[in-house]
N, CA, C and O atoms as CSV, one atom per row, in Angstrom:
chain,resi,resn,atom,element,x,y,z
A,1,MET,N,N,118.092,93.176,103.798
A,1,MET,CA,C,118.255,94.327,102.827
A,1,MET,C,C,116.271,95.074,103.325
A,1,MET,O,O,115.366,94.537,103.964
A,2,TRP,N,N,116.308,95.667,103.031
A,2,TRP,CA,C,114.850,97.076,103.128
A,2,TRP,C,C,114.155,96.514,101.961
A,2,TRP,O,O,114.607,96.067,100.907
A,3,TYR,N,N,112.790,96.658,102.451
A,3,TYR,CA,C,112.109,95.705,101.356
A,3,TYR,C,C,110.868,96.493,101.210
A,3,TYR,O,O,110.048,96.004,101.986
A,4,ALA,N,N,110.264,97.671,100.454
A,4,ALA,CA,C,108.930,98.683,100.312
A,4,ALA,C,C,107.778,97.750,100.074
A,4,ALA,O,O,108.112,97.304,98.976
A,5,ILE,N,N,106.432,97.045,100.423
A,5,ILE,CA,C,105.607,96.645,100.585
A,5,ILE,C,C,104.684,98.129,100.319
A,5,ILE,O,O,104.826,99.156,100.983
A,6,VAL,N,N,103.708,97.937,99.162
A,6,VAL,CA,C,102.202,98.838,98.931
A,6,VAL,C,C,100.816,97.917,98.909
A,6,VAL,O,O,100.633,97.033,98.072
A,7,GLY,N,N,99.932,98.236,99.886
A,7,GLY,CA,C,99.280,97.641,99.751
A,7,GLY,C,C,98.245,98.612,98.845
A,7,GLY,O,O,98.224,99.842,98.894
A,8,THR,N,N,97.303,97.667,97.918
A,8,THR,CA,C,96.239,98.836,97.924
A,8,THR,C,C,95.047,98.732,97.739
A,8,THR,O,O,94.718,97.840,96.956
A,9,ASP,N,N,94.018,99.519,98.322
A,9,ASP,CA,C,92.818,99.002,99.032
A,9,ASP,C,C,91.663,98.997,97.620
A,9,ASP,O,O,91.752,99.638,96.573
A,10,LYS,N,N,90.911,98.311,97.932
A,10,LYS,CA,C,89.995,97.435,97.856
A,10,LYS,C,C,88.493,98.824,97.725
A,10,LYS,O,O,88.086,99.087,98.856
A,11,PRO,N,N,87.759,99.602,96.630
A,11,PRO,CA,C,86.719,99.540,97.061
A,11,PRO,C,C,85.754,99.484,98.128
A,11,PRO,O,O,84.851,98.654,98.016
A,12,ALA,N,N,85.791,100.230,99.149
A,12,ALA,CA,C,84.688,100.016,100.372
A,12,ALA,C,C,85.495,98.971,100.665
A,12,ALA,O,O,85.270,97.844,100.224
A,13,ALA,N,N,86.789,99.336,101.652
A,13,ALA,CA,C,87.401,98.143,102.149
A,13,ALA,C,C,87.432,98.770,103.675
A,13,ALA,O,O,87.725,97.918,104.513
A,14,LEU,N,N,87.172,100.171,104.238
A,14,LEU,CA,C,86.951,100.923,104.793
A,14,LEU,C,C,86.598,99.785,107.073
A,14,LEU,O,O,87.104,99.755,108.195
A,15,ASP,N,N,85.544,99.235,106.348
A,15,ASP,CA,C,85.355,98.562,107.688
A,15,ASP,C,C,85.955,97.220,108.029
A,15,ASP,O,O,85.972,96.762,109.171
A,16,ARG,N,N,86.598,96.436,106.636
A,16,ARG,CA,C,87.383,95.322,106.908
A,16,ARG,C,C,88.242,96.012,107.260
A,16,ARG,O,O,88.271,95.972,108.490
A,17,ARG,N,N,89.266,96.884,106.729
A,17,ARG,CA,C,90.390,97.550,107.167
A,17,ARG,C,C,90.662,98.031,109.062
A,17,ARG,O,O,91.652,98.308,109.739
A,18,LYS,N,N,88.477,97.865,109.448
A,18,LYS,CA,C,88.991,98.742,111.396
A,18,LYS,C,C,89.052,97.275,111.393
A,18,LYS,O,O,90.218,96.921,111.567
A,19,SER,N,N,88.004,95.990,111.222
A,19,SER,CA,C,88.253,94.498,111.789
A,19,SER,C,C,89.476,94.320,111.901
A,19,SER,O,O,89.978,94.096,113.003
A,20,ALA,N,N,90.150,94.382,110.847
A,20,ALA,CA,C,91.821,93.747,110.656
A,20,ALA,C,C,93.096,94.544,111.534
A,20,ALA,O,O,94.236,94.147,111.777
A,21,ARG,N,N,92.456,95.735,111.873
A,21,ARG,CA,C,93.348,96.225,112.198
A,21,ARG,C,C,94.622,96.545,113.058
A,21,ARG,O,O,95.743,96.986,112.804
A,22,PRO,N,N,93.727,95.983,114.589
A,22,PRO,CA,C,94.458,95.627,115.513
A,22,PRO,C,C,96.043,94.005,115.397
A,22,PRO,O,O,97.250,93.965,115.638
A,23,ALA,N,N,95.040,93.055,114.927
A,23,ALA,CA,C,96.375,92.239,113.995
A,23,ALA,C,C,96.976,92.592,113.513
A,23,ALA,O,O,98.150,92.492,113.868
A,24,HIS,N,N,96.496,93.528,111.896
A,24,HIS,CA,C,98.033,94.123,111.588
A,24,HIS,C,C,98.783,94.961,112.015
A,24,HIS,O,O,99.976,94.983,111.711
A,25,LEU,N,N,98.116,95.971,112.950
A,25,LEU,CA,C,99.394,96.707,113.728
A,25,LEU,C,C,100.481,95.451,115.469
A,25,LEU,O,O,101.535,95.561,116.095
A,26,GLN,N,N,99.443,94.598,115.450
A,26,GLN,CA,C,100.483,93.773,115.933
A,26,GLN,C,C,101.172,93.269,115.585
A,26,GLN,O,O,101.798,92.813,116.542
A,27,ARG,N,N,101.868,92.756,114.082
A,27,ARG,CA,C,102.762,92.840,113.306
A,27,ARG,C,C,104.231,93.707,112.836
A,27,ARG,O,O,105.448,93.525,112.800
A,28,LEU,N,N,103.213,94.756,112.512
A,28,LEU,CA,C,104.130,95.204,112.746
A,28,LEU,C,C,104.980,95.984,114.626
A,28,LEU,O,O,105.830,96.871,114.562
A,29,GLU,N,N,104.773,95.737,115.229
A,29,GLU,CA,C,104.632,95.973,116.065
A,29,GLU,C,C,105.970,95.127,116.770
A,29,GLU,O,O,106.722,95.532,117.656
A,30,ALA,N,N,105.987,93.533,115.900
A,30,ALA,CA,C,106.937,92.827,115.966
A,30,ALA,C,C,107.788,93.029,114.898
A,30,ALA,O,O,108.829,92.492,115.277
A,31,LEU,N,N,108.007,93.532,113.655
A,31,LEU,CA,C,108.838,94.022,113.350
A,31,LEU,C,C,109.517,95.048,114.169
A,31,LEU,O,O,110.477,94.792,114.897
A,32,LYS,N,N,109.130,95.906,114.065
A,32,LYS,CA,C,109.865,97.128,115.285
A,32,LYS,C,C,110.395,96.858,116.400
A,32,LYS,O,O,111.553,97.194,116.648
A,33,GLU,N,N,109.582,96.162,117.313
A,33,GLU,CA,C,110.622,95.228,118.641
A,33,GLU,C,C,111.707,94.879,117.824
A,33,GLU,O,O,112.751,95.489,118.058
A,34,GLN,N,N,111.718,94.121,117.002
A,34,GLN,CA,C,112.982,93.320,116.020
A,34,GLN,C,C,113.662,94.558,115.658
A,34,GLN,O,O,114.721,94.195,116.171
A,35,GLY,N,N,113.927,95.652,115.230
A,35,GLY,CA,C,114.614,96.774,115.128
A,35,GLY,C,C,114.781,96.373,113.749
A,35,GLY,O,O,115.883,96.242,113.215
A,36,ARG,N,N,112.979,96.060,112.833
A,36,ARG,CA,C,113.274,95.800,111.025
A,36,ARG,C,C,112.694,97.052,110.799
A,36,ARG,O,O,113.415,97.979,110.428
A,37,LEU,N,N,111.282,97.240,110.998
A,37,LEU,CA,C,110.480,98.279,110.827
A,37,LEU,C,C,111.246,99.582,110.456
A,37,LEU,O,O,112.322,99.652,111.050
A,38,LEU,N,N,111.046,100.375,109.836
A,38,LEU,CA,C,111.721,101.812,109.082
A,38,LEU,C,C,110.566,102.948,109.532
A,38,LEU,O,O,110.695,103.964,110.214
A,39,LEU,N,N,109.004,102.177,108.665
A,39,LEU,CA,C,108.379,103.215,108.707
A,39,LEU,C,C,106.523,102.420,108.016
A,39,LEU,O,O,106.471,101.981,106.867
A,40,ALA,N,N,105.665,102.403,108.644
A,40,ALA,CA,C,104.718,101.906,107.802
A,40,ALA,C,C,103.434,103.125,108.223
A,40,ALA,O,O,103.494,103.905,109.174
A,41,GLY,N,N,102.441,103.024,107.337
A,41,GLY,CA,C,101.430,104.548,107.748
A,41,GLY,C,C,100.364,103.894,106.229
A,41,GLY,O,O,100.545,103.416,105.109
A,42,PRO,N,N,99.657,104.138,106.804
A,42,PRO,CA,C,98.281,104.328,105.484
A,42,PRO,C,C,98.063,105.824,103.988
A,42,PRO,O,O,98.314,107.021,103.853
A,43,PHE,N,N,97.549,104.863,103.320
A,43,PHE,CA,C,97.759,106.176,102.466
A,43,PHE,C,C,96.043,107.101,102.457
A,43,PHE,O,O,95.140,106.500,101.873
A,44,PRO,N,N,95.781,108.151,102.940
A,44,PRO,CA,C,94.535,108.551,103.217
A,44,PRO,C,C,94.110,108.549,101.947
A,44,PRO,O,O,94.952,108.941,101.139
A,45,ALA,N,N,92.863,108.170,101.430
A,45,ALA,CA,C,92.143,108.623,100.495
A,45,ALA,C,C,92.122,110.226,99.617
A,45,ALA,O,O,92.347,110.579,98.459
A,46,ILE,N,N,91.621,111.075,101.215
A,46,ILE,CA,C,91.759,112.492,100.882
A,46,ILE,C,C,92.763,113.393,101.421
A,46,ILE,O,O,93.278,113.077,102.494
A,47,ASP,N,N,93.027,114.185,100.996
A,47,ASP,CA,C,93.602,115.242,101.322
A,47,ASP,C,C,94.197,116.089,103.286
A,47,ASP,O,O,94.821,117.081,103.663
A,48,ALA,N,N,93.587,115.061,103.848
A,48,ALA,CA,C,93.167,115.185,105.399
A,48,ALA,C,C,94.291,114.057,106.185
A,48,ALA,O,O,94.845,113.099,105.647
A,49,GLU,N,N,94.398,114.439,107.379
A,49,GLU,CA,C,95.227,113.877,108.169
A,49,GLU,C,C,93.898,112.339,108.620
A,49,GLU,O,O,94.123,111.137,108.471
A,50,ASP,N,N,92.965,112.809,109.014
A,50,ASP,CA,C,91.512,112.039,109.020
A,50,ASP,C,C,90.597,111.648,108.505
A,50,ASP,O,O,89.490,111.939,108.958
A,51,PRO,N,N,90.722,110.882,107.421
A,51,PRO,CA,C,90.035,110.620,106.128
A,51,PRO,C,C,88.127,110.792,106.391
A,51,PRO,O,O,87.227,111.438,105.855
A,52,GLY,N,N,88.239,109.784,107.542
A,52,GLY,CA,C,87.446,109.593,108.017
A,52,GLY,C,C,86.425,109.086,107.083
A,52,GLY,O,O,86.946,109.242,105.978
A,53,PRO,N,N,84.922,108.416,106.866
A,53,PRO,CA,C,84.604,107.716,105.533
A,53,PRO,C,C,84.396,107.675,104.425
A,53,PRO,O,O,83.476,107.318,103.689
A,54,ALA,N,N,85.747,108.249,104.306
A,54,ALA,CA,C,86.737,108.220,102.806
A,54,ALA,C,C,87.777,107.167,102.879
A,54,ALA,O,O,88.341,106.666,101.906
A,55,GLY,N,N,87.998,106.850,104.248
A,55,GLY,CA,C,89.508,106.193,104.313
A,55,GLY,C,C,90.607,105.859,103.728
A,55,GLY,O,O,91.324,106.854,103.841
A,56,PHE,N,N,91.286,104.900,103.060
A,56,PHE,CA,C,92.361,105.236,103.166
A,56,PHE,C,C,92.243,104.195,101.608
A,56,PHE,O,O,91.367,103.335,101.509
A,57,SER,N,N,93.168,104.433,100.597
A,57,SER,CA,C,93.453,103.648,99.571
A,57,SER,C,C,94.619,103.218,99.536
A,57,SER,O,O,95.280,103.426,98.518
A,58,GLY,N,N,95.152,102.543,100.573
A,58,GLY,CA,C,96.240,101.847,100.932
A,58,GLY,C,C,97.439,102.026,101.999
A,58,GLY,O,O,97.478,103.006,102.743
A,59,SER,N,N,98.502,100.911,102.020
A,59,SER,CA,C,99.957,101.239,102.788
A,59,SER,C,C,100.605,101.308,102.033
A,59,SER,O,O,100.477,101.079,100.831
A,60,LEU,N,N,101.924,101.846,102.982
A,60,LEU,CA,C,103.470,101.550,102.918
A,60,LEU,C,C,103.524,100.605,104.065
A,60,LEU,O,O,102.775,100.665,105.039
A,61,ILE,N,N,104.176,99.998,103.937
A,61,ILE,CA,C,105.097,99.613,104.681
A,61,ILE,C,C,107.263,99.384,104.038
A,61,ILE,O,O,107.778,99.174,102.940
A,62,VAL,N,N,107.673,99.529,105.064
A,62,VAL,CA,C,109.513,99.381,104.680
A,62,VAL,C,C,109.626,98.915,106.006
A,62,VAL,O,O,109.104,99.382,107.019
A,63,ALA,N,N,110.680,97.528,105.830
A,63,ALA,CA,C,110.956,96.758,106.678
A,63,ALA,C,C,111.986,95.930,106.174
A,63,ALA,O,O,112.348,95.806,105.004
A,64,GLU,N,N,112.454,95.328,107.286
A,64,GLU,CA,C,113.934,94.587,106.799
A,64,GLU,C,C,113.388,93.197,106.466
A,64,GLU,O,O,112.475,92.722,107.142
A,65,PHE,N,N,113.904,92.569,105.488
A,65,PHE,CA,C,113.597,91.370,105.325
A,65,PHE,C,C,115.395,90.194,104.691
A,65,PHE,O,O,116.284,90.462,103.883
A,66,ASP,N,N,115.239,89.419,105.257
A,66,ASP,CA,C,116.429,88.451,104.678
A,66,ASP,C,C,116.808,88.666,102.848
A,66,ASP,O,O,117.667,88.741,101.970
A,67,ASP,N,N,115.395,88.678,103.202
A,67,ASP,CA,C,115.382,88.565,100.784
A,67,ASP,C,C,114.098,88.733,100.233
A,67,ASP,O,O,113.287,89.335,100.937
A,68,LEU,N,N,113.740,88.337,99.137
A,68,LEU,CA,C,112.491,89.668,98.381
A,68,LEU,C,C,111.976,88.069,98.808
A,68,LEU,O,O,112.367,88.249,99.962
A,69,ALA,N,N,111.512,86.871,98.847
A,69,ALA,CA,C,111.064,85.974,99.054
A,69,ALA,C,C,110.273,85.520,100.164
A,69,ALA,O,O,109.377,84.683,100.270
A,70,ALA,N,N,111.251,86.842,101.519
A,70,ALA,CA,C,110.750,86.631,102.850
A,70,ALA,C,C,109.755,88.098,102.842
A,70,ALA,O,O,108.662,88.086,103.409
A,71,ALA,N,N,110.101,88.925,102.370
A,71,ALA,CA,C,109.264,89.476,102.507
A,71,ALA,C,C,108.307,89.389,101.908
A,71,ALA,O,O,107.502,90.057,102.557
A,72,LYS,N,N,107.840,89.019,101.106
A,72,LYS,CA,C,106.079,88.807,100.231
A,72,LYS,C,C,105.876,87.680,100.473
A,72,LYS,O,O,104.820,87.224,100.034
A,73,THR,N,N,106.411,87.138,100.939
A,73,THR,CA,C,105.541,85.394,102.472
A,73,THR,C,C,105.350,86.772,103.494
A,73,THR,O,O,104.120,86.758,103.541
A,74,TRP,N,N,105.641,87.626,104.108
A,74,TRP,CA,C,105.347,88.150,105.453
A,74,TRP,C,C,104.420,88.890,104.809
A,74,TRP,O,O,103.318,88.789,105.348
A,75,ALA,N,N,104.447,89.779,103.619
A,75,ALA,CA,C,103.347,90.522,102.738
A,75,ALA,C,C,102.088,89.618,102.690
A,75,ALA,O,O,101.047,89.822,103.315
A,76,ALA,N,N,102.361,88.533,101.807
A,76,ALA,CA,C,100.657,88.073,102.081
A,76,ALA,C,C,100.234,87.385,103.001
A,76,ALA,O,O,99.129,86.869,102.838
A,77,GLU,N,N,100.925,87.162,104.196
A,77,GLU,CA,C,100.595,86.995,106.027
A,77,GLU,C,C,100.001,87.691,106.482
A,77,GLU,O,O,99.558,87.436,107.601
A,78,ASP,N,N,99.634,89.166,105.713
A,78,ASP,CA,C,98.841,90.110,106.685
A,78,ASP,C,C,97.746,90.182,106.808
A,78,ASP,O,O,96.994,89.996,105.852
A,79,PRO,N,N,97.285,90.490,108.085
A,79,PRO,CA,C,95.574,90.387,108.359
A,79,PRO,C,C,95.667,91.456,107.363
A,79,PRO,O,O,96.890,91.480,107.503
A,80,TYR,N,N,95.423,92.545,106.304
A,80,TYR,CA,C,94.064,93.095,105.642
A,80,TYR,C,C,94.157,92.426,104.008
A,80,TYR,O,O,93.579,92.745,102.969
A,81,VAL,N,N,95.302,91.213,104.371
A,81,VAL,CA,C,94.726,90.616,103.131
A,81,VAL,C,C,94.088,89.722,103.466
A,81,VAL,O,O,92.982,89.757,102.927
A,82,GLU,N,N,94.222,88.917,104.099
A,82,GLU,CA,C,93.016,88.040,105.007
A,82,GLU,C,C,92.018,88.402,104.663
A,82,GLU,O,O,91.268,87.850,103.858
A,83,ALA,N,N,91.790,89.868,105.504
A,83,ALA,CA,C,90.717,90.074,105.821
A,83,ALA,C,C,90.015,90.688,104.304
A,83,ALA,O,O,88.847,91.077,104.312
A,84,GLY,N,N,90.777,90.724,103.138
A,84,GLY,CA,C,90.241,91.104,101.988
A,84,GLY,C,C,90.140,92.847,102.130
A,84,GLY,O,O,89.263,93.708,102.069
A,85,VAL,N,N,90.890,92.806,102.246
A,85,VAL,CA,C,91.329,94.502,102.387
A,85,VAL,C,C,92.006,94.974,101.346
A,85,VAL,O,O,91.566,96.115,101.208
A,86,TYR,N,N,92.838,94.779,100.503
A,86,TYR,CA,C,93.871,94.624,99.325
A,86,TYR,C,C,93.666,94.264,98.050
A,86,TYR,O,O,93.696,93.060,97.797
A,87,ALA,N,N,93.440,95.136,97.074
A,87,ALA,CA,C,92.944,94.248,95.708
A,87,ALA,C,C,94.339,93.923,95.526
A,87,ALA,O,O,94.404,92.761,95.124
A,88,SER,N,N,95.543,94.471,95.652
A,88,SER,CA,C,97.476,94.204,95.442
A,88,SER,C,C,98.006,94.594,96.317
A,88,SER,O,O,97.836,95.591,97.020
A,89,VAL,N,N,98.848,93.631,96.323
A,89,VAL,CA,C,100.207,93.761,97.427
A,89,VAL,C,C,101.847,94.483,96.459
A,89,VAL,O,O,102.254,93.392,96.060
A,90,ASP,N,N,102.205,94.834,96.271
A,90,ASP,CA,C,103.499,95.364,95.734
A,90,ASP,C,C,104.383,95.568,96.536
A,90,ASP,O,O,104.589,96.472,97.346
A,91,VAL,N,N,105.270,94.030,96.073
A,91,VAL,CA,C,106.876,94.228,97.385
A,91,VAL,C,C,108.267,94.113,96.449
A,91,VAL,O,O,108.630,93.177,95.736
A,92,ARG,N,N,109.125,95.829,96.796
A,92,ARG,CA,C,109.901,95.464,96.085
A,92,ARG,C,C,111.234,96.240,96.737
A,92,ARG,O,O,111.226,97.253,97.437
A,93,PRO,N,N,112.307,95.502,96.318
A,93,PRO,CA,C,113.582,96.012,97.191
A,93,PRO,C,C,113.588,97.238,97.250
A,93,PRO,O,O,113.108,97.767,96.247
A,94,PHE,N,N,114.095,98.213,98.367
A,94,PHE,CA,C,114.308,99.576,99.056
A,94,PHE,C,C,115.590,100.276,99.425
A,94,PHE,O,O,116.134,99.931,100.474
A,95,ARG,N,N,116.130,101.214,98.691
A,95,ARG,CA,C,117.441,100.970,99.174
A,95,ARG,C,C,117.460,102.363,99.727
A,95,ARG,O,O,117.521,103.357,99.003
A,96,ARG,N,N,117.405,102.401,101.079
A,96,ARG,CA,C,117.327,103.683,102.043
A,96,ARG,C,C,118.928,104.842,101.882
A,96,ARG,O,O,119.909,104.618,102.591
A,97,VAL,N,N,118.912,105.660,101.166
A,97,VAL,CA,C,119.452,106.971,101.134
A,97,VAL,C,C,119.488,107.981,101.922
A,97,VAL,O,O,120.578,108.537,101.786
A,98,LEU,N,N,118.690,108.617,102.854
A,98,LEU,CA,C,118.410,109.537,103.633
A,98,LEU,C,C,116.696,109.508,104.400
A,98,LEU,O,O,115.590,109.306,103.898
A,99,PRO,N,N,117.104,109.787,105.699
A,99,PRO,CA,C,117.900,110.515,106.289
A,99,PRO,C,C,119.317,109.002,106.927
A,99,PRO,O,O,120.312,109.322,107.577
């Protein structure tokens, strides 16, 4: 089943986000290679493709896991969590309808 993982950044987390990004992307690439990643990306803190020093307000990942517990475990081990980027992480089932 698909699960939506929404991480909400702590204030002033941009430097921590940049430092942890390579490890974060490596985990996403692994999901992609396994055919389990639907989409992933950050929420710019301002209405701009490149928010610059304004940074990001969080991230969205939609990926396939065996169950909710597996999705929560995967999310809890994300490098952004370990680096203190996220203030909170919400994981919930997602039903793909379109496209």
